[in-house]
N, C-alpha and C positions, 0 to 999 in steps of 0.2 A: 374739371378735366374731361369728364364723360360729356358735358354739354358741349365743350370745344370740339370734341372729336365728332359730335353729331352735327354740328354745324359745318365741320369740313366735309362730312360726307354729302351734305345736301347742297353744298356750294356749287353753283353753276360753272361748267368748264370754261365758259366765256363771260364771266361775270366779274365785275369789280366795283368799287364804291359809287360810280357815276355813270357807268355804262354797261350794258350787255347786249346781247344780239337784237333783243326787241326795242331798244332805246336809241340805237344809233341811227343816224339818217338812212333813210330808205333808198337803197341803190336802184338802178335801173331794173335789175331782174326781179325786184319785189314790187316794183310800180306796175301792178296788173290792173288797177281799177279804171275803167272806161266810163264813157257817158251812161252806158246802159247799168253799168254796175251801182253807180251812185243813184240813178233812178230807181233801181230795184232795192236799194237800201231804204229809201223813204217810202217807197210803195210798202214795204214790210213794216216799218216803224209807225207809219201813220195810219195804214189800213188794219187796224186792229181792234180788239175790244175795248181798250182803254180810250181811243179816240171815238169809236162808235158811241161811248157813254157821255161825250162833251155835252150833247144837248140835254141830257138827263141832269146834269149839274146846273146848266144855265137857265132852263125854263122853270125849274121850282124856285129860283132866285126871285121870279116875277117877271121874267121877260116873256115876250110872245115869241112864237116860233120864228118869225121873220126877224125880229130884233136880235134873237140868238144866233141866226144865220150872219146877219151883218158883224156881229161881234167876232164870230168864228173866222169870217173873211178877213176882216181888218187885223185881227190878232195874228193869223197865218202870214200875212204880208209883211208885218213888222217883224215877225219872228224870222221870215226869209232874210230880211236885211242883216239882222243880228247874226244868222248862220252863216252867211257869205263872208261877213267881216271876220268871223272867227275861223274861216277856212284858209285865210289867205297865207299865213305863215307856213301852215302845213303843205299847202299846195306848192308854194314857191321854193322853200327850203327842206321839204321832206322830213320834217321833225314833227313829233306828237306834242300833244297838249302838255304833258309834265315837263318835257325838255324846254318847250318854248317858254314856260312860265318861270323858268330859271332866269331869263333875261328881264322878265317883268318884275318878280319878287326878291330875286337874288337866288343864289345857289341853295342856301338853306331856307330862306323865306318862302320858296316855292312849295315846301312841304304843307303849308297851311292850305293853299288851294287845293293840292292833290288829296289831302285827307278829307276835305269836304267832299270832293267827288267820290272817293271811296265809300264814306259812310252813307251817302245817298244811294250808291250803287247796291249795297246791302238791301235797302228798303225797296228799291225799284225791282230789283231781281225777285226778291220774295213776293212781292205784289204780283208780277207777272207770273210767277210759278203757281201761285195760288189760283189765278184765273185760269192758267193752263190746267189745273187740277179739275176745274169745273168742266173743262172741254173732255177730259178723261171721263169724268162722271157721266157725261152724255153717252160715250161709248158703252160704259158698263150698264147703263140703264137700257140701251138698245138691245144688249144681250139678255137682260132680265129686268123688266119693268119693276119688280120687287126688290131690287138690289138694296135699296135703302133699309128695308125692314128686315132684311136677312143678316145685316150686321149689327149686332147689338151695341147700342150708343153708350159710351162709358164717359163721354166728354161733357162737362157742365154746359148748360144752354148759353150762359153768359160769354163764352168764348166765341159764339157766332159760327159754330160748325159743328158737325156730327162726325162719328167715327167713320161712316161711310165715304164722307167727303174728304176726310183726312187721308183716307186710303188712297183716294183719287189723286190727291196732292202730291203724295209720296211717289205714286207711280209716274206722273208727269215729271217729277224731279229726277227721277232716275233715268227715264228714256231722253230726258235732255242733255245728260251728261256726255254722250259720245260727240255731240255737236261742239262741245267746248273744245275738242281736240284740233278743230280745224283752225289753221293759221289764218289771220285776217287776209293776206294776199292771195289765199286760195278759196275764197268764199263765193266767187263769181257763179260756179254752176249750182251750189247750194241756194243762192240767191234767186237765180232764174227758176229753180224748181218751186220753191216757196212762194216767190211772188206770182207765178202762174196760179197755183192752186189757191192763193189767198184772194186774188182779184176775181177769179172765176166764182169763188164762193160768195163774195160780198155781192157781185152783179146778179147771181141766181138768187140770193137771199131778197134782194130789192124787187127783182121781177116776180117772185113768188109772192111777196107780201101785197104788192100792188094788184096783182092779177086775181087774187083770191080774196080781196078785202070784202067783197060783196057790195049789194046796193046801200048798205049803210055807210059806206065810204070811211072817210078818215075820223079818227076819234077827236074829242076836244083839244088834243094836243096841237092840232092845226087849225082849230076853230076859234080859238081866243081872239077876240078882236081888239083888246086893250091889255096892256101890261100893268104892272103896279104902279100906283100914282103917288108914292110917298113923297117926302121931301129930304133934302140933304142928301146923305150917303144912300138913303132908300129910294131916291128918285130914280126914274128910268134911265136918265143920262148917266148918273154914276154906276148904276147897275150894268150898264152897257160896257162902260170903261172898266169895270171889274171883270165883265166876261171876256173882254179883249185881253187884259193882262193875265187873266187865268188861261186863256188859250195858249198864250206865250209861255206862261210858267210851267205848264204841263210837259213841255218838251225843252226847258231851260238847261236841263243837265246836257242833253244831246247837243244843244247849241253851243255849250260852253267847251266840250271836249272834241269837237268836230275835227281839229287838226290831227287826232289820232287816225282819222280815216282820209282825210284830205292829202295827207302825205304819201298815200298809196297811188294817188293819181298818175296815170301815165302822161298826161299833160295837165298843166294847171286848168286849162279851159274845161277839162272834163270834170273836174271838181265844181267849178263855179256853174257851168250851164246844166250839168247833170243834176244839181240841186235846185237851181233857181226856179224851175217849174214844177219838178216832181214834188218838192217838199210842200209847198202851199197847195198845189193841186190835190194831192191825195189826203192832205189833212183836211181840206174843205168837203172833199168827196165824202170821207168816211163819217164825218161829224154830221152832214146833211143827211146821208143815208141812214144814220141812226134815228134821227128825227122822224124821216118818212116811214121807215119800217115800223117804228113804235106806233106812229099815228094810224097806219094801216091795219095793225093787228089789235088795236086798242079796243075796239067794239067787240070783236069775237071773243077776246079773253076776259072782257069786263073790267080791265084795267090797263094802265101804260106799263108795259114791261120793257125795260130799256135793256137789259143785259141779255145778249143774244142765248148764252146757255140756259138761262132761266126762261126765256121764251120757248125754247124747245122742250123743256121740261113739262111747261103749261099745256103744250100740244099733246105731249105723251099722256098727261093726266086726262085729257079729253077723248083721246083715241089711241088705244094701244095695239092697233092693227099693224100688220107687217109692214105696210108702206110707211108708217109713221116712225116705226122703229128702224127702218132702213135710212130714213131721213135723219134720224138722230146719230146713227153711226158715221154716215158720211159728213154730216155737220160738225160732229165732234173731231173726227180725223182731221178735216180741213182746218178747223180752229186751232187744233194742237200744232200743227204744221205752222200756222200763222203765228202763234205765241212763240214757237222756239225760233222762228225767223225774226221775230221783233225783239226778243230778249237777249239773243245771242250778241248781236252787234251793239244793241242799245245799253246793256247792263253787265252782262258777264265779260266780254271781251274788254269793254271800256273799263270796268273795274280792275280787270287782270292787268291792263297796261298801267294802270295807276299804281297798283301794288308793286309791279316791277319797277317803277321808278323810286318808290320809297325803299325797296329792298333788292337793288339790282344785282347784288352778289348771290342771292339765294332764290329770288322768284323771276320767273319770266311770265309771258302772257298766259300761257296754259295753267301754270301753277296758280298764278293769280285768279284766273277764271273760276278754278275749281274751289279755291278758298272763298270766293264770293258766293258761290253756289252752296257750300257747306255750311257757312255762317249765316246766311239769309233767313233761315227759319227763326232766329232769335228775335226778328222785328216783329213776329206774330202777324203775318200778312193777312190772316183771315179777319183781324180786326180793322183793317184799312178799308174793307168794303163792305160794311155794314150798311152803310147809306150812300147815296150818289153825292150828296153835298160834302159828306166826310171824305170821300174819295177826292173830290176836286180839291179841298182845302188842303189835304195832306200832299197831294201831287204837285200843287201849283205854288203853295205858300212858300216853299224853301227858296223860290226864286228871288225873295227879299235878300238872300245871301249870295246867290248866283249871279244875279243880274250885275251888280257892281263889279264882280270879278271879270266878267265878260267885257263890261265896258273899259276896265282897266287894260285888258288885253289888247282891245281894238285900238285904244289911244296910244299904248306903247308901241304896237307895231306900225300905224300910220302916222302918229303925230311925233312921238319921242324919238323912235328909231329910224322914222322915214323909210321903212321897209328894208333896212340894212341890218343884218344880223352877223355877229362874229360867232360862226358855228363851233369853231374849235373851243372857244372860251365857255361854251354852254357844257363841256365835259370836263372842266378843270376846277376842282374843289379847293382852290387856294387863292391867296390875294394876287396872284398873277393873271387871274381871270378879271375882264373888265366888268363882269356881272356879279363879282364878290361884294360890291358896294361896300357897306360898313359891317364887318363879321358875318358876311354871308347873306345880309338881309337889305333890301332895298327899302329903307323906312317910308318913303313915299307912297308905296303901294298899300300898307295897311292903314294909313291915315286917309288915303283916298278912299279905300273900301268903307271905313267907318263912316266917312261922310255920305256915301250912297246907301249905307245898310241902316244906320243907327235911327234916322227919322221915321223908318216904316216899321220898326220892331213893336212899338206900342199898338199899333193896329194889328200886326202879325199876331200878338199874344192874345187880343181880344178875339182873333178869328178862330183860334185852336182852342181857346179856354173862355166859354160863354160866361163864366162868372166874373170876368174881368170887364169893366166899362171903361171907354175912353172917349175923348171929345169927338165930335163929327169931323173935325179938321184931320185928326189923326187917323181916322178911319177912311177918309177919303184920300189921304196921302198914301196909305197902304193899298187901296184900290189902284193906285198908279205905280205900284211897286216896281214893276220890271222897267218900265220907262223912266222913271225917276232914277232908280239906282243905276242904270246902265249910263244915263247921261250925266248925272251928278258925279259920279266916280271918274268917268272918262274925262270930264272937264278938269276935276281936282287934280287928277294924276298929271295932266298935261301942264297945267298952271305950276305945280310943284317942281316939275323937272325943269319948267322955264325959269322959275325963281331960284331954285336950289339945283342946278344942274349937276348930274354925276359926271364928273370931269373926264374920265377915260371913256365912257360911253358917248359923251359929247363929241369928243376929239374923233372917235372912230366914225361917228355919223357924219362928221363934217368932211371927213377925208374925200379925196378927189374921185374916188371910185364910184361908179352908178350902182344902184341896186340890181339892176339886171345883169351887169358885168360880175358882181360879187356872187350872185346865184350861180352863175356859169361857171365862175371859178371853183366853187365848193362842189357843185355836181361833178366836174371832171376829176377833182383831186380825190373826192370821196371814193369814186369807183377804183382808183389806184390803191388807195389805203384799204379797201375792202379786199381787193385781191391780195394784198399782202397778209391781212388778218386770215384769210381763208387758207392761204398756202401754208401758214403755221398752225392752223387749226385753232386759233384763239383771238376773239375780238379785243382781249387785253392788248395785244400787240398793236391792233389798230388804234385803240384809244390812246395808247402810249405815243404812237406815231402823231396823233393830233396833238397832245400836250406838248411835244417837242417840235411842233411844226414851226416854220418860219414866221416871223412876226408879220403884222398887217402892211408894214412899209414894204417888205419883200413882196407881198401878195399883190400890192398896188402896182408894184413895177412889172409883176408877171402879166398883169391885165393890160 
């Protein structure tokens, strides 16, 4: 009884089983994202330390610097295509990732895709917070170069951190919390501030590295003339393919749930063109910048230092002058802002939206974002960054599971549904919804997902567990994981719906109304429903209005 009372107390005033304020279609008042907002989003997400480290993971594989750059460029171009395909439903119908997936997997089946994104959100937020802690560490060192020695270390060495580093991680985690309060449709000003700071910092870093490298020039990071010349999966060709797929995989989660932000677009063209150039442009820029800065500082430091916070620590070890300490402070401050700007939309809010879709009666975006932040330390993020290659594997290998989901989403919207969605039925959790399928699950989606994911799993296991040995063919298939998973599942999903059509969905898609007219119909009607809900102070009223709305035959006549 006490538990029931507790649930009643935390219940959202505008939440129900399938909808709350953050899940309903975005009305015009909250469609605030313009071309510039999407541009700044990808500047922040791609111009950060994680992207800076891309070269540090590809070059140790055996690629030369120019081969790594080719892989980065091709990977970003392919990722842009997947990103834009994943943005269409949100940009046109103003619904998020979780709600759209109800049409793909079924009302209950969508939970599978959502939970995958939630679990990944815990890991990626924790990883970004740990990197942010390294940035705070720079600020603390700028105040006191002996900071590390002044805090007794009580943490075992095998954890990969010291007590001083953990304190910095806790500080960053705490100063990040206020930013989680910002609603997605109110992020424009924060994005402008954070993106300016981030871009200026990385440009200054590049100019400084090139201008001060001295007569010795670049280190051997840029001087290698040949790459690794192995055979099979270890050949240069296959390593470049792996580099391309890894580049895509490092942002696979952001690609999959992009509808969460595309739905905020003032116009669909803002979401499409705002991302089409900014996404690959800044991804390539930050990755190449990382290679150049590392090569330019390699000779003076005596080693290739890829991580920017570590680079500045090495500089302080060589010179504790006031100028160096000032550089550490401003570098740490800029990097902290960059990390918050990247992790907020990429992990915290994305995870918050997903949790809101799982528990809409009790969790909204804000509550979900704070849950992500509070639980993220359990993934031990300090263990994820022990080596560059481990970082790449952990961050990109999960695309084995995400790529098929993304392919299914693209096939569902473009091929199966032909860009026509019954928005009302995405909020009806009963057999009256055309997206109920069989007991709330569209069995075609999990079958298609298995077809795209299962063949790559042996190679994935071998990549994360070196004691497992698989055939060269399995390894090569794993190297192709994102492209194979996306295409295989997309084709399988389309074929399954063609051979075994979902009758009511098929009838809806075959109706006379055009996709453009359908989008206009829902935009106009949802504005009216929103006003009704706001006038009564409850989104429940709006969702009930949706459930009691006229059938689509009447909607067709209205058009």
